[in-house]
C-alpha positions, 0 to 999 in steps of 0.5 A, a space after each residue: 739323718 734319722 729315717 722315719 719309721 712307718 708301720 703298714 697293717 694290711 687287711 680287709 677289716 670286715 668287722 673290726 675286732 680286738 685282735 685286729 686292734 692289737 695289731 694297730 696298737 703294736 704298729 703305733 708302738 713301733 712307728 711314728 706313722 701307720 698306714 692301714 691298707 684297706 683290701 677289697 676296696 671299691 667293690 660291691 658289698 657281698 657276704 664276705 665284704 659287707 662294709 664299704 671301705 669308708 665304713 671300715 675306716 670309721 670302725 678302725 678310727 672308733 677305738 683310737 685316741 685323737 693323737 693316734 688318728 693323726 698318725 694313721 693314714 688309709 690306703 684303699 686297694 682293690 682286688 686284682 686277683 693277681 698278686 703281681 698287680 696287687 703287690 705293685 699297687 700296695 708298694 706304690 701307694 705305701 711309698 707315696 704316703 710314707 716317702 721314698 726314704 722311710 723305714 717301712 715295717 709290715 705288722 701282722 700275724 700268721 693267721 692261715 693261708 690268707 696271710 701269705 701276703 706278709 711275705 710279698 714285700 721282701 724290701 720291707 721289714 716284718 714284725 709278727 704279733 701273736 694272735 689273740 685266741 678265739 677272735 675271728 672276723 668271719 665268726 663275728 660276721 656270722 654272729 652279727 648277720 645270723 642273729 634275729 636281734 642285732 643288739 643281742 648279737 652285739 652283746 654276745 660279741 662284747 668280749 671280742 669287739 670293743 665298745 666303740 666298734 659295737 656302738 658303730 655296728 649298733 647304729 649301722 644295724 638300723 640302716 636298710 643295708 643291714 637287712 639286705 646283708 642278712 638276706 644275702 648272708 642267709 642265701 649264701 649259707 643255703 647255697 653252700 648246703 646245696 652245692 657241696 663239691 670242692 668246686 663248680 664251673 661256670 661260663 661267662 660271656 663278655 660281649 662287645 659291639 664296637 665300643 659297647 659292652 653288654 651287661 645284665 642286672 641281677 635279680 638275686 638272691 646274690 648280688 641283687 641289682 648289681 651289674 654282671 656279664 651274662 653267664 651261669 653254671 655249666 651243665 652236664 656234658 656241656 662245653 664251657 664256650 657252649 655254656 657261655 653262649 647258652 647263658 648269654 641267649 637265655 639272659 639277654 635274648 641276644 638275637 644272633 645265632 649261636 654259630 654267629 656268636 661262636 665265630 666272634 670269639 676273640 679269646 677266653 681266660 680262666 678266673 679261679 681265685 678261691 675268694 672270687 665268689 662269696 658263694 664258694 669255689 666257683 671257677 669260671 671261663 670267661 669268653 670275649 665275643 667281639 663284634 665290630 661296629 654295627 648300624 645299631 646295637 642288637 636289641 636285648 632284653 633281660 630274661 631268665 634270672 636277670 632283671 635287665 640287659 643293657 649296652 654300656 659304652 666302655 668309657 662308663 665301666 671304670 666308674 662302675 666298679 662298686 656296681 659290678 658283681 663279684 670279680 666281674 670288674 676284673 674280668 672286664 678289665 682283663 679283656 678291655 683294659 679298664 684299670 690304669 696301673 
């Protein structure tokens, strides 16, 4: 019995260009079915990920024939910032779509250090495709979001982005979300000009009282209106745990004394993936301060650089992934076990 061949193409597809489309054409030539793994799914928009996974799906479909669309399947996969968990999620999802007995081939090209994932699936065959020169999604996003006129940007992008995708982007640029993405893109560019060190340290505070978790709603310019754990930049001469407690008090007016907060420290973990923040290389030490049940939750109020501070029941958090800033869903999952693998 002949085994069905299924090609797997992995990417974020954050502005689909002709180099990426070439991967799919190669995949369709190799296999009866193709699976597009949509990375960085479910998370909130940011400058590296301005399009949600359903929008990326629409862009990928725009340039395909009806017959190809019938052969294409989509597998959204979240960022775990943990290769073991990410590999397992991709393997499980692809196997569920392709079937246990399928002959699976991973189609890709060696772009840079971010292409290491191609070697993460030794049980699957690998087919490398030559990369089209001078085609890069990061450069295309800069053109699209830095131009005064999106139509002029799309004209400049014409040699690298197909007409159906340009038409989709032109329509999308009329939505209010385009202006929000432009503002945050500009804010990140200004941030990187100001903060030029290889990396910066921050301290974060995951505070739980019984089954409730304290979150803050950000003012911006980064992640405006997204929910986050309290935290911020480490000051000169400051310990990381002291930074987390200081930021907690400044942002929420948390009413307990710093010594009482420190006594509730349950654990800490470092989150240092190079891509965890669109602003640059930010390494954070997140601290879990766990308090038992209280007669009433401590009164909090948003202050400093946040709009609001609020207690959430932990059962609410799993549905909030797309509303959480940067990798804060992953931070919460680390301490509270929100994701069921």
